[in-house]
C-alpha positions as a Markdown table, in Angstrom:
| # | Residue | x | y | z |
|---|---|---|---|---|
| 1 | Met | 13.4 | 28.8 | 50.2 |
| 2 | Ser | 11.0 | 31.8 | 50.1 |
| 3 | Glu | 10.3 | 34.7 | 52.7 |
| 4 | Pro | 7.7 | 34.2 | 54.4 |
| 5 | Ile | 4.3 | 36.3 | 55.4 |
| 6 | Ala | 2.6 | 36.8 | 57.4 |
| 7 | Tyr | -0.3 | 38.7 | 59.2 |
| 8 | Leu | -1.0 | 40.2 | 61.7 |
| 9 | Asn | -3.8 | 42.2 | 62.6 |
| 10 | Gly | -5.3 | 43.1 | 59.2 |
| 11 | Ala | -1.7 | 43.5 | 57.4 |
| 12 | Trp | 0.0 | 41.3 | 55.5 |
| 13 | Leu | 4.1 | 41.8 | 55.7 |
| 14 | Pro | 7.2 | 39.5 | 55.8 |
| 15 | Ala | 7.5 | 37.6 | 59.2 |
| 16 | Ala | 10.5 | 39.3 | 60.0 |
| 17 | Glu | 9.8 | 41.9 | 60.2 |
| 18 | Ala | 5.8 | 40.9 | 62.2 |
| 19 | Arg | 5.7 | 43.3 | 65.3 |
| 20 | Val | 4.0 | 42.9 | 68.6 |
| 21 | Pro | 3.6 | 46.0 | 72.1 |
| 22 | Val | 6.0 | 44.8 | 74.7 |
| 23 | Leu | 2.7 | 44.6 | 76.7 |
| 24 | Asp | 0.6 | 42.3 | 75.0 |
| 25 | Arg | -0.6 | 40.1 | 76.9 |
| 26 | Gly | 0.8 | 37.3 | 75.3 |
| 27 | Phe | 4.1 | 38.3 | 75.6 |
| 28 | Ile | 3.5 | 39.0 | 79.1 |
| 29 | Phe | 1.0 | 36.7 | 80.2 |
| 30 | Gly | 1.1 | 33.7 | 77.9 |
| 31 | Asp | -2.4 | 35.0 | 78.2 |
| 32 | Gly | -4.2 | 33.9 | 74.2 |
| 33 | Val | -4.8 | 30.3 | 72.4 |
| 34 | Tyr | -3.1 | 29.3 | 69.3 |
| 35 | Glu | -3.6 | 26.5 | 66.7 |
| 36 | Val | -2.0 | 24.5 | 63.8 |
| 37 | Ile | -2.9 | 23.5 | 60.9 |
| 38 | Pro | -1.8 | 20.9 | 58.2 |
| 39 | Val | -1.8 | 21.5 | 54.9 |
| 40 | Tyr | -1.6 | 18.8 | 52.2 |
| 41 | Ala | -0.6 | 19.9 | 48.1 |
| 42 | Gly | -2.9 | 23.6 | 49.0 |
| 43 | Ala | -5.7 | 21.3 | 50.8 |
| 44 | Pro | -6.1 | 21.5 | 54.0 |
| 45 | Leu | -7.2 | 19.3 | 56.5 |
| 46 | Arg | -9.7 | 19.4 | 58.2 |
| 47 | Met | -10.2 | 22.8 | 58.8 |
| 48 | Gly | -13.0 | 22.9 | 60.2 |
| 49 | Glu | -12.6 | 20.9 | 63.0 |
| 50 | His | -9.2 | 22.9 | 64.0 |
| 51 | Leu | -11.3 | 26.6 | 63.5 |
| 52 | Ala | -14.3 | 25.1 | 66.2 |
| 53 | Arg | -11.0 | 24.0 | 68.5 |
| 54 | Leu | -9.9 | 27.2 | 68.5 |
| 55 | Arg | -13.2 | 28.7 | 69.5 |
| 56 | Arg | -14.0 | 26.3 | 71.8 |
| 57 | Ser | -10.6 | 27.4 | 73.2 |
| 58 | Leu | -11.8 | 31.1 | 73.3 |
| 59 | His | -14.2 | 30.8 | 74.8 |
| 60 | Ala | -12.6 | 28.8 | 77.1 |
| 61 | Ile | -10.5 | 31.7 | 78.4 |
| 62 | Arg | -13.9 | 34.3 | 77.6 |
| 63 | Met | -12.6 | 36.5 | 74.6 |
| 64 | Ile | -14.7 | 36.5 | 71.6 |
| 65 | Asp | -14.0 | 34.7 | 68.0 |
| 66 | Pro | -12.1 | 38.3 | 65.8 |
| 67 | His | -13.6 | 36.2 | 62.5 |
| 68 | Pro | -16.8 | 34.0 | 61.7 |
| 69 | Ala | -15.5 | 30.9 | 60.5 |
| 70 | Glu | -16.0 | 31.8 | 56.4 |
| 71 | Glu | -13.9 | 35.1 | 57.6 |
| 72 | Trp | -10.8 | 33.0 | 58.9 |
| 73 | Ala | -11.3 | 30.7 | 56.2 |
| 74 | Ala | -10.4 | 33.2 | 53.4 |
| 75 | Leu | -7.7 | 34.8 | 55.2 |
| 76 | Leu | -6.6 | 31.3 | 56.1 |
| 77 | Arg | -6.7 | 30.8 | 52.0 |
| 78 | Glu | -4.4 | 33.7 | 51.3 |
| 79 | Leu | -1.7 | 33.1 | 54.0 |
| 80 | Ile | -1.8 | 29.0 | 51.9 |
| 81 | Asp | -1.5 | 30.4 | 48.0 |
| 82 | Arg | 0.8 | 33.0 | 49.5 |
| 83 | His | 3.3 | 31.1 | 50.1 |
| 84 | Pro | 4.8 | 28.4 | 47.7 |
| 85 | Trp | 5.2 | 25.0 | 49.4 |
| 86 | Pro | 2.3 | 22.5 | 48.8 |
| 87 | Asp | 2.6 | 21.3 | 51.9 |
| 88 | Gln | 2.3 | 23.3 | 55.0 |
| 89 | Met | 1.8 | 24.5 | 58.3 |
| 90 | Leu | -0.3 | 26.9 | 59.4 |
| 91 | Tyr | -0.2 | 28.6 | 62.7 |
| 92 | Leu | -2.6 | 31.4 | 64.1 |
| 93 | Gln | -2.4 | 32.8 | 67.6 |
| 94 | Val | -5.1 | 34.9 | 69.2 |
| 95 | Thr | -3.8 | 36.8 | 72.2 |
| 96 | Arg | -6.2 | 39.7 | 74.5 |
| 97 | Gly | -4.2 | 42.4 | 73.6 |
| 98 | Val | -2.2 | 45.7 | 74.2 |
| 99 | Ala | -3.1 | 47.1 | 77.4 |
| 100 | Arg | -1.5 | 47.9 | 80.8 |
| 101 | Arg | -0.1 | 45.1 | 82.6 |
| 102 | Asp | -2.7 | 44.3 | 85.7 |
| 103 | His | -4.4 | 39.8 | 85.7 |
| 104 | Ala | -7.8 | 41.5 | 84.7 |
| 105 | Phe | -8.7 | 41.5 | 81.8 |
| 106 | Pro | -9.0 | 44.8 | 80.2 |
| 107 | Glu | -12.5 | 45.9 | 79.2 |
| 108 | Asp | -11.3 | 47.6 | 75.6 |
| 109 | Ala | -8.1 | 45.9 | 74.3 |
| 110 | Ala | -8.2 | 44.4 | 70.6 |
| 111 | Pro | -7.1 | 41.4 | 70.0 |
| 112 | Thr | -4.0 | 40.2 | 68.6 |
| 113 | Val | -4.1 | 38.0 | 65.4 |
| 114 | Leu | -1.1 | 36.3 | 64.3 |
| 115 | Met | -0.7 | 34.1 | 61.4 |
| 116 | Met | 2.1 | 32.8 | 60.2 |
| 117 | Ser | 2.9 | 29.3 | 57.7 |
| 118 | Ser | 5.7 | 27.7 | 57.2 |
| 119 | Pro | 6.5 | 23.9 | 54.9 |
| 120 | Leu | 5.4 | 21.2 | 56.4 |
| 121 | Asn | 8.0 | 18.1 | 57.9 |
| 122 | Thr | 5.9 | 15.2 | 58.1 |
| 123 | Pro | 7.4 | 11.8 | 60.0 |
| 124 | Ser | 10.8 | 10.6 | 57.4 |
| 125 | Arg | 10.3 | 7.0 | 55.6 |
| 126 | Asp | 12.9 | 5.6 | 58.6 |
| 127 | Glu | 11.1 | 7.1 | 61.5 |
| 128 | Val | 7.6 | 5.2 | 59.5 |
| 129 | Glu | 9.8 | 2.1 | 59.3 |
| 130 | Arg | 11.3 | 1.3 | 62.1 |
| 131 | Gly | 9.1 | 3.4 | 65.1 |
| 132 | Val | 11.1 | 6.3 | 67.2 |
| 133 | Ala | 11.9 | 6.1 | 71.0 |
| 134 | Ala | 10.0 | 7.9 | 74.2 |
| 135 | Val | 10.9 | 8.8 | 77.1 |
| 136 | Ala | 8.4 | 8.8 | 80.4 |
| 137 | Ala | 7.6 | 12.0 | 83.3 |
| 138 | Thr | 4.9 | 12.1 | 85.2 |
| 139 | Asp | 2.8 | 15.3 | 84.4 |
| 140 | Tyr | 3.1 | 18.4 | 86.9 |
| 141 | Arg | 0.9 | 20.3 | 83.6 |
| 142 | Trp | -2.3 | 23.0 | 85.1 |
| 143 | Gly | -5.2 | 21.6 | 85.6 |
| 144 | Arg | -7.3 | 23.1 | 81.7 |
| 145 | Cys | -4.6 | 20.8 | 79.7 |
| 146 | Asp | -8.1 | 21.5 | 77.7 |
| 147 | Ile | -7.4 | 24.7 | 76.2 |
| 148 | Lys | -4.4 | 25.0 | 73.5 |
| 149 | Ser | -2.6 | 27.8 | 75.1 |
| 150 | Ile | 0.4 | 29.8 | 73.9 |
| 151 | Ala | 1.2 | 29.4 | 77.7 |
| 152 | Leu | 3.4 | 26.2 | 77.1 |
| 153 | Leu | 6.2 | 26.0 | 79.8 |
| 154 | Gly | 4.9 | 22.4 | 81.1 |
| 155 | Asn | 4.8 | 21.6 | 77.4 |
| 156 | Val | 8.5 | 22.6 | 77.0 |
| 157 | Leu | 10.3 | 21.3 | 79.9 |
| 158 | Leu | 8.7 | 17.7 | 79.6 |
| 159 | Arg | 9.9 | 17.4 | 76.1 |
| 160 | Gln | 13.5 | 18.6 | 76.7 |
| 161 | Val | 13.3 | 15.7 | 78.6 |
| 162 | Ala | 12.6 | 14.0 | 75.3 |
| 163 | Val | 15.4 | 16.2 | 74.4 |
| 164 | Asp | 17.8 | 15.4 | 76.9 |
| 165 | Ala | 17.6 | 12.2 | 75.9 |
| 166 | Gly | 17.6 | 12.2 | 72.6 |
| 167 | Ala | 14.0 | 10.5 | 71.4 |
| 168 | Val | 10.8 | 12.1 | 70.1 |
| 169 | Glu | 8.1 | 12.3 | 72.4 |
| 170 | Thr | 8.0 | 12.5 | 76.8 |
| 171 | Val | 4.3 | 10.4 | 77.6 |
| 172 | Leu | 3.0 | 11.4 | 80.3 |
| 173 | Phe | 1.3 | 10.2 | 83.5 |
| 174 | Arg | -0.8 | 11.7 | 86.0 |
| 175 | Asp | -2.1 | 9.7 | 88.8 |
| 176 | Gly | -0.8 | 6.1 | 87.6 |
| 177 | Phe | -3.1 | 6.8 | 83.6 |
| 178 | Leu | -2.2 | 7.9 | 80.6 |
| 179 | Thr | -2.6 | 11.5 | 80.2 |
| 180 | Glu | -1.4 | 12.1 | 76.2 |
| 181 | Gly | 2.5 | 13.4 | 74.8 |
| 182 | Ala | 4.0 | 16.6 | 76.1 |
| 183 | Ala | 3.4 | 17.7 | 72.6 |
| 184 | Ser | 1.1 | 14.9 | 70.9 |
| 185 | Asn | -1.6 | 12.5 | 72.1 |
| 186 | Ile | -0.7 | 8.9 | 73.0 |
| 187 | Leu | -2.4 | 5.4 | 71.7 |
| 188 | Val | -1.8 | 2.1 | 72.9 |
| 189 | Val | -3.2 | -1.4 | 71.5 |
| 190 | Ser | -3.1 | -3.7 | 75.1 |
| 191 | His | -4.7 | -7.4 | 73.8 |
| 192 | Gly | -5.1 | -6.1 | 70.4 |
| 193 | Val | -7.5 | -3.2 | 71.1 |
| 194 | Leu | -6.4 | -0.3 | 69.8 |
| 195 | Leu | -7.4 | 2.2 | 73.3 |
| 196 | Ala | -7.6 | 6.2 | 73.6 |
| 197 | Pro | -7.5 | 7.9 | 76.7 |
| 198 | Pro | -11.5 | 9.4 | 77.2 |
| 199 | Arg | -11.4 | 13.5 | 76.6 |
| 200 | Ser | -11.3 | 15.7 | 80.0 |
| 201 | His | -9.9 | 18.8 | 80.9 |
| 202 | Leu | -5.8 | 16.7 | 81.6 |
| 203 | Met | -5.4 | 16.2 | 77.7 |
| 204 | Leu | -5.8 | 18.9 | 74.4 |
| 205 | Thr | -8.2 | 16.4 | 72.7 |
| 206 | Gly | -6.3 | 16.3 | 68.7 |
| 207 | Ile | -7.9 | 16.5 | 65.4 |
| 208 | Thr | -5.6 | 14.4 | 64.4 |
| 209 | Tyr | -7.1 | 12.3 | 67.6 |
| 210 | Asp | -10.2 | 12.3 | 66.3 |
| 211 | Leu | -9.7 | 11.3 | 62.8 |
| 212 | Val | -7.2 | 7.9 | 64.6 |
| 213 | Leu | -10.8 | 7.2 | 66.1 |
| 214 | Glu | -12.9 | 7.8 | 63.0 |
| 215 | Leu | -11.3 | 5.7 | 60.5 |
| 216 | Ala | -10.3 | 3.1 | 63.5 |
| 217 | Ala | -13.8 | 2.8 | 63.5 |
| 218 | Ala | -15.4 | 2.9 | 60.1 |
| 219 | Ala | -12.1 | 0.3 | 59.4 |
| 220 | Gly | -13.4 | -2.0 | 62.2 |
| 221 | Val | -10.3 | -1.5 | 63.8 |
| 222 | Pro | -11.6 | -3.4 | 67.8 |
| 223 | His | -10.9 | -0.2 | 69.9 |
| 224 | Gln | -11.5 | 1.6 | 73.0 |
| 225 | Val | -12.5 | 5.4 | 74.2 |
| 226 | Arg | -11.0 | 4.8 | 77.9 |
| 227 | Glu | -8.6 | 5.9 | 80.8 |
| 228 | Val | -5.2 | 4.0 | 79.9 |
| 229 | Thr | -3.5 | 3.1 | 83.3 |
| 230 | Glu | 0.4 | 3.5 | 83.8 |
| 231 | Arg | 0.8 | -0.4 | 83.5 |
| 232 | Glu | -0.8 | -1.1 | 80.7 |
| 233 | Thr | 1.1 | 1.2 | 79.0 |
| 234 | Leu | 4.2 | 0.1 | 79.5 |
| 235 | Ala | 3.2 | -3.4 | 79.1 |
| 236 | Ala | 1.6 | -2.3 | 75.6 |
| 237 | Glu | 2.6 | -4.1 | 72.0 |
| 238 | Glu | 2.2 | -0.6 | 71.0 |
| 239 | Ile | 2.4 | 2.5 | 72.0 |
| 240 | Trp | 1.7 | 5.6 | 68.7 |
| 241 | Leu | 1.3 | 9.1 | 68.9 |
| 242 | Thr | -1.0 | 11.6 | 67.1 |
| 243 | Ser | -0.3 | 14.9 | 66.0 |
| 244 | Ser | -0.7 | 17.4 | 63.5 |
| 245 | Thr | 2.5 | 17.0 | 61.3 |
| 246 | Lys | 3.6 | 14.2 | 63.2 |
| 247 | Glu | 0.2 | 12.0 | 61.7 |
| 248 | Val | 0.6 | 8.7 | 63.0 |
| 249 | Leu | 3.7 | 7.2 | 63.9 |
| 250 | Ala | 4.6 | 4.2 | 65.8 |
| 251 | Ile | 7.4 | 4.2 | 69.4 |
| 252 | Thr | 8.4 | 1.4 | 69.6 |
| 253 | Thr | 11.2 | 2.2 | 72.4 |
| 254 | Leu | 10.1 | 3.6 | 75.2 |
| 255 | Asn | 12.4 | 4.7 | 78.2 |
| 256 | Gly | 14.7 | 2.5 | 76.6 |
| 257 | Arg | 13.0 | -0.8 | 76.2 |
| 258 | Pro | 11.2 | -1.5 | 72.9 |
| 259 | Val | 7.6 | -1.5 | 73.4 |
| 260 | Gly | 6.3 | -5.2 | 71.6 |
| 261 | Lys | 8.7 | -6.5 | 69.0 |
| 262 | Gly | 9.9 | -2.9 | 69.5 |
| 263 | Val | 9.2 | -2.0 | 65.4 |
| 264 | Pro | 5.7 | -1.2 | 64.8 |
| 265 | Gly | 2.8 | -3.0 | 64.8 |
| 266 | Pro | 0.4 | -4.6 | 62.7 |
| 267 | Ile | -2.1 | -2.3 | 63.7 |
| 268 | Phe | -0.5 | 0.5 | 63.4 |
| 269 | Arg | 0.4 | 0.2 | 59.5 |
| 270 | Arg | -3.3 | -0.2 | 58.8 |
| 271 | Met | -3.7 | 2.9 | 60.7 |
| 272 | His | -1.0 | 4.5 | 58.4 |
| 273 | Ala | -2.3 | 3.1 | 55.6 |
| 274 | Leu | -5.7 | 4.3 | 56.2 |
| 275 | Tyr | -4.8 | 7.7 | 57.7 |
| 276 | Gln | -2.2 | 8.1 | 54.1 |
| 277 | Glu | -5.2 | 7.0 | 51.9 |
| 278 | Phe | -7.5 | 10.4 | 53.7 |
| 279 | Lys | -5.0 | 12.4 | 53.7 |
| 280 | Ser | -5.3 | 11.5 | 49.0 |
| 281 | Ala | -9.0 | 12.0 | 49.3 |
| 282 | Cys | -8.8 | 15.4 | 50.8 |
| 283 | Ile | -6.0 | 16.7 | 48.0 |
| 284 | Ala | -8.3 | 14.6 | 45.6 |
| 285 | Ser | -11.4 | 16.9 | 46.4 |
| 286 | Arg | -9.2 | 20.1 | 46.5 |
| 287 | Ala | -8.5 | 19.6 | 43.3 |
| 288 | Ala | -11.1 | 18.8 | 41.9 |
| 289 | Leu | -13.0 | 21.8 | 43.4 |
| 290 | His | -10.4 | 24.6 | 41.9 |
| 291 | Ala | -10.9 | 22.5 | 39.0 |
| 292 | Ala | -14.5 | 23.2 | 38.8 |
| 293 | Gly | -14.1 | 26.8 | 39.8 |
| 294 | Glu | -14.8 | 26.6 | 43.3 |
| 295 | Thr | -12.7 | 28.7 | 45.8 |
| 296 | Arg | -13.7 | 27.8 | 49.2 |
| 297 | Pro | -11.5 | 26.3 | 51.3 |
């Protein structure tokens, strides 16, 4: 595999050689935000939406976006082109920069901008056909989960609950209601209706979450965006996880018990097909732009 190349504060260099000072506030405080963008056959999926969410996260932590959207797009296009993998996972991170250790915002620190790429590993055919296992846990993370913060210790600990149980994800509940997964959004099917928890400060609204709801609306799939109780989730006919790297995946076992019939359900199979069709259309659109000499991502 080719050695990954990273972008760090204006320089392109081998990722293994990229360094930041120990006084970078991302290292000291987790003071920064990030984004993950999937790329299929060289075509980034919903780059505009990902960059818009990055701007919202930066605004929420009172940072100015270091690049306008067109500069981000050009940098990300170069990042893609510097790697041979057709399918990639782009990671970009912005921290408040280097300053003496003080909780208060520094007045003159320049932001640290990092971008990296790695091969994108989507769910295997077996995972799609059989579904995956998950466990449930209490959501004890902080109260601004809507910020895509690099301070992910709560998510790390809750994700490890799943790993320790031999599962793929941890489904989180707070005060009797579904919030999300440790590293994904969670949707359920109850009485034939797709249910999605509403946007709030207690969950990070995923780009894939939004896309799934758009596809459901366009295809006439019955769905509601509303609070979903823990009881409804545990009794659901289908449970899905969605994320930029996992796409749409059925959870067929929760806490060691089958979800519904213990196999991916019919609404999941329809949504998975719709998602793959959307991906194919994005790839075809990118190929057409390339053939026409267009350079925009």
